[in-house]
C-alpha positions, 0 to 999 in steps of 0.5 A: 655233586650239588654245591650249596648256594649262598646263605643270602643274596648280597645287598643291592649295589653290593658290587658298586664302587663307592664314588670316593674310591673310584678313579678315572680309568678304573677297570672293573673285573667281576670275581666269580670264583675263590681266586680273582684270576679264575675265569676273569681277564685280570691277568690280561688287564694287569699285563696290558698295563705293565703291572708286575707287583700286586698288593693283595688283601681282603676278607677270607685270608685262607680262601679267596686271598690265598687262592688269588695269591697262589695263582698270581705267584704261578703267573710270576707276579711279585706279591705283597700281603699287608696282614692288617688289611686281611681277615679270616673267620678262622684265626688259626687259618689266617695265622697258618696262611700268613705264617706258612704260605704267604712268606714263601710266595711274597712279602708279608707287610703292613698297610703302613709299610705299603703306603710308605713305599708308595710315597714319592 
């Protein structure tokens, strides 16, 4: 079965990390599927660094974010989902994922709560 291609190619420098967000020692993992763990070394890179909790947000709540979350949960990561940092083109799908899926596999939160938890 043929899969449809992207509607349009991403803009030039689409995958570049803006200088103001880059940090020394950043590890870049190129996501090629809906879930960030599929076909990447993300799990290996996290485990090498002793990371066991992931704050997961992004665009496409019910597709990419949920796919990544399900795999992360299966790999025994602790998950936090800031709802106000996650979006979907379908509001009903977003509401379903945050109302039914994410509470079962992690902690639903806000960006303010995440930032407050990171402060010393």
